[in-house]
C-alpha positions in Angstrom: 0.0 0.0 0.0 2.8 2.4 0.8 4.2 1.9 -2.8 0.8 2.3 -4.3 0.4 5.6 -2.4 3.8 6.8 -3.5 3.0 5.9 -7.1 -0.3 7.8 -7.0 1.4 10.7 -5.2 4.1 10.8 -7.9 6.8 10.1 -5.3 7.9 6.7 -6.5 10.8 6.3 -8.8 10.2 5.4 -12.5 11.7 1.9 -11.8 9.4 1.3 -8.8 6.4 2.3 -10.7 7.3 0.2 -13.8 8.0 -2.8 -11.6 4.7 -2.5 -9.8 2.7 -1.9 -12.9 4.3 -4.9 -14.6 3.4 -7.2 -11.7 0.0 -5.7 -10.8 -1.9 -7.7 -13.3 -0.7 -11.0 -11.8 -1.3 -10.1 -8.2 -4.9 -9.9 -7.0 -4.1 -8.1 -3.7 -2.0 -5.5 -5.7 -4.9 -5.0 -8.1 -7.4 -4.6 -5.3 -5.2 -2.3 -3.3 -4.6 -0.1 -6.3 -8.3 0.1 -7.1 -9.1 0.7 -3.4 -6.6 3.5 -3.1 -7.9 5.2 -6.3 -11.5 4.8 -5.1 -10.7 6.2 -1.7 -8.9 9.2 -3.2 -11.8 9.8 -5.7 -14.4 9.6 -2.9 -12.4 12.0 -0.7 -12.0 14.4 -3.6 -15.7 14.4 -4.5 -17.2 14.3 -1.0 -14.8 16.5 1.0 -15.4 20.2 0.5 -13.4 21.2 3.6 -10.1 20.0 4.9 -10.0 16.8 6.8 -8.9 16.8 10.5 -5.2 16.3 10.9 -4.2 12.7 10.8 -7.5 11.4 9.6 -6.4 10.4 6.1 -3.2 8.7 7.5 -5.4 6.8 10.0 -7.7 5.6 7.3 -4.7 4.6 5.1 -3.1 2.8 8.0 -6.2 0.7 8.7 -6.6 -0.1 5.0 -3.0 -1.2 4.8 -3.5 -3.5 7.8 -6.5 -5.1 6.2 -4.7 -5.5 2.9 -1.7 -7.1 4.7 -4.1 -9.6 6.3 -5.6 -10.3 2.8 -2.1 -10.8 1.4 -1.4 -13.4 4.1 -4.8 -15.1 4.1 -5.3 -15.5 0.3 -2.3 -17.9 -0.1 -3.3 -19.8 2.9 -6.9 -20.1 1.7 -5.7 -21.2 -1.8 -3.4 -23.8 -0.2 -6.3 -25.5 1.5 -8.4 -25.7 -1.7 
């Protein structure tokens, strides 16, 4: 998630972005994380007319990152049992 955020914030290097985009189509958690971050940013842009309280966006990102980390861990475990 941190890399996705850096890519969308235009803070990632060209190599990091190219590597992520090349692997994104083969990684479901990466695809979902990318879509989720874009959706979150679009929702915040369209629904927020005033500035958010300090730290709110970072708190939301942190919680989403934690959830995606769990997904990254659980998907391979779930697929292994099938």
